[in-house]
C-alpha positions in Angstrom: 14.7 34.1 85.3 16.5 31.5 86.9 20.1 30.6 85.8 21.1 27.1 84.9 22.5 26.7 88.4 19.3 27.9 90.2 17.2 25.6 88.0 19.1 22.5 89.2 18.8 23.8 92.9 15.4 24.3 92.4 15.1 20.6 91.2 16.4 19.4 93.9 14.1 21.4 96.2 10.9 19.9 94.2 12.7 16.1 95.1 12.7 17.6 98.8 8.8 18.6 99.0 7.8 15.8 97.1 9.7 13.4 99.9 9.5 15.0 103.1 8.6 11.8 104.8 11.4 9.6 103.4 15.3 9.5 104.3 16.9 12.0 101.3 20.8 11.8 101.1 23.4 14.5 99.8 24.1 11.8 97.3 20.2 11.8 95.8 20.2 15.5 95.7 23.3 15.6 94.0 21.9 13.2 91.5 18.5 15.2 91.1 20.6 18.3 90.5 23.0 16.5 87.9 26.1 17.8 89.9 28.7 15.7 91.7 28.2 15.3 95.6 30.8 17.9 96.4 30.3 20.2 93.4 26.4 20.3 94.8 26.8 21.0 98.5 28.9 24.1 97.6 26.6 25.3 94.6 23.4 24.6 96.9 25.2 26.7 99.7 25.9 29.8 97.2 22.5 29.4 95.7 20.3 29.3 99.3 22.9 30.6 101.6 22.4 27.5 103.5 23.1 23.9 103.4 21.1 21.3 101.7 20.4 19.3 104.8 19.5 22.4 106.8 17.1 23.5 104.0 15.7 20.2 104.0 15.4 20.4 107.8 13.6 23.6 107.2 11.1 23.1 104.8 9.8 19.6 106.8 9.0 22.2 109.5 7.4 24.5 107.2 5.3 21.7 106.1 4.7 21.0 109.9 3.4 24.5 110.2 1.1 24.3 107.8 -0.4 20.9 108.7 -0.9 21.9 112.3 -2.9 24.6 111.0 -4.8 23.4 108.1 -5.4 19.5 109.5 -6.5 17.7 112.4 -3.8 15.7 112.6 -2.3 14.9 115.8 1.3 15.7 116.4 2.7 12.3 116.3 0.9 11.4 112.9 2.8 14.8 111.4 6.2 14.5 112.6 6.0 11.1 110.4 4.4 13.0 107.5 7.3 15.2 107.8 10.1 12.6 108.2 10.5 12.3 112.1 10.3 8.6 113.4 10.6 10.4 116.7 7.6 12.7 118.0 9.9 13.8 120.8 12.8 14.9 118.3 10.4 16.6 116.5 8.7 18.5 119.0 12.3 19.9 120.3 13.5 21.0 117.0 9.9 22.4 116.1 10.2 24.4 119.6 13.8 25.6 119.0 13.1 26.8 115.6 9.6 27.9 115.8 9.6 29.7 119.1 6.3 27.5 120.0 5.4 24.0 120.8 3.4 22.2 118.2 0.7 22.1 120.4 0.8 25.6 121.1 1.5 26.8 117.6 -1.7 25.0 116.8 -3.4 26.8 119.8 -2.5 30.4 118.9 -3.1 29.7 115.3 0.4 30.1 114.1 1.2 33.6 115.6 3.1 34.4 118.7 2.0 37.4 121.1 5.8 38.2 121.2 9.4 37.5 119.8 11.8 36.4 122.3 15.2 37.8 121.6 18.4 36.0 122.6 19.6 36.8 126.0 23.1 38.2 126.3 23.9 36.7 129.8 26.8 37.9 131.7 27.8 40.1 128.6 24.6 42.4 128.8 26.7 45.3 129.6 29.3 45.2 127.2 29.6 47.7 124.4 27.2 47.3 121.4 26.7 48.4 118.0 24.0 49.9 115.8 22.1 49.2 112.4 19.9 51.2 110.9 18.6 51.8 107.3 15.2 51.8 105.0 13.2 49.0 103.7 11.4 49.2 100.0 8.6 47.0 99.3 6.4 47.4 96.5 2.9 46.5 98.6 2.6 48.0 101.6 1.8 46.4 104.6 3.5 45.2 108.1 7.2 43.9 107.9 9.1 41.6 110.3 12.6 42.3 110.5 15.2 40.3 112.6 18.9 39.7 113.1 19.5 36.3 113.3 22.9 34.1 113.5 22.0 31.9 110.4 20.7 32.5 106.8 17.6 30.8 108.2 15.1 32.8 110.2 14.2 30.3 113.0 14.8 30.4 116.9 15.7 33.5 118.9 16.9 36.7 117.0 19.1 39.1 118.5 17.0 42.1 117.8 13.8 42.1 116.1 10.9 44.7 115.1 7.7 44.9 112.9 7.3 47.8 110.6 3.7 48.9 110.0 4.8 49.9 106.2 8.1 50.4 104.5 10.3 53.2 105.6 13.3 53.6 108.0 14.3 51.2 111.1 16.6 51.7 113.9 18.3 48.6 115.9 20.2 49.5 118.4 22.3 47.4 121.1 23.6 45.2 118.5 26.2 42.9 120.1 29.3 41.8 118.4 29.2 39.4 115.9 28.2 38.3 112.5 24.4 38.5 111.6 22.2 38.2 109.0 18.9 40.9 108.6 16.2 38.5 107.3 12.7 40.4 106.6 9.5 39.2 105.9 5.7 40.3 104.8 2.8 39.2 103.9 0.3 41.1 101.7 -2.9 41.0 99.6 -6.1 39.8 101.2 -6.0 39.3 104.7 -9.0 37.0 104.7 -7.8 34.6 102.2 -4.2 32.8 102.7 -4.4 31.7 98.5 -4.4 35.5 97.7 -1.6 36.7 99.7 1.9 37.8 98.3 4.7 36.6 100.8 8.0 39.2 100.1 11.4 38.3 101.7 14.8 39.8 101.8 17.8 39.3 103.3 21.2 41.0 104.2 24.4 39.5 105.3 26.8 38.6 106.8 26.8 41.9 108.6 29.9 42.1 110.8 29.6 44.0 113.9 32.8 45.3 116.1 32.2 47.8 118.6 29.8 50.7 118.8 30.0 51.6 114.8 26.7 52.1 113.4 25.9 50.1 109.8 23.7 51.5 107.3 21.6 49.0 105.5 19.2 49.4 102.7 16.8 46.5 102.3 14.6 45.8 99.2 11.9 42.9 99.3 11.0 40.8 96.7 8.4 38.2 96.1 9.8 34.9 97.8 10.8 32.2 95.7 11.3 28.5 95.8 15.3 28.9 96.4 14.4 31.4 99.6 14.7 29.6 102.7 11.5 29.1 104.3 10.5 31.3 107.4 10.4 29.2 110.3 9.9 31.3 113.7 6.6 32.2 114.6 5.6 35.6 113.5 4.1 38.6 115.6 0.4 38.4 115.0 1.1 41.9 112.7 -1.7 40.0 109.9 -4.0 40.3 113.1 -3.6 43.9 114.0 -3.8 44.7 110.4 -7.1 42.9 110.2 -8.4 44.8 113.4 -7.3 48.1 111.9 -9.0 47.7 108.6 -12.2 46.5 110.6 -12.1 49.9 112.9 -11.6 51.9 109.3 -14.5 50.4 108.3 -16.5 51.1 111.2 -15.5 54.7 111.4 
């Protein structure tokens, strides 16, 4: 059950989704939540883990991902539908957040063949830590896991992996910094988007200093309205699952 504060934030997110092509100020959002402007910003950040502006940008890009896969609208038309007056700005932000250009995302059907991680540049050989633990999930299925600098899973993670099923995980070579472990899984009918269950989990911030090992236990839950959307183009784990299923049927 949502608390009164979460319901207020939910009203704002509904307003965001209903007005993706229109300008929406913090004042507009605060009125929808029935909070003062300054109180609203703090509450929204506490409930969702990110600012109202970043959340709005994320759901705009999430809708753009959907339109690229489910419609024949061109990139310029889609950019206008999700609130961008400049197709260049839209394409740049989409590529930075999703990891693929809008055109390539459409061509690949929404999946990436691989997920590049952040380059550590000249400090690549400095001391790094590790993180390990276990993942719980009520429904079996592949799980994407990544360490990100922010609460929204976008751009390049510092480390990532895909687990075929719930269980133990291990990240080696985690650089010093403050990271969020963000997890995402899609279960259910792999052939029917309307009968899939999306589950998510987040842990953090995890502050890494030196060679210490950080044990983490994660439990995925059904994605809710107040969870920031996953922007990163995920590895084609569902395609691999379908191929395994078809192989099993043929055996």
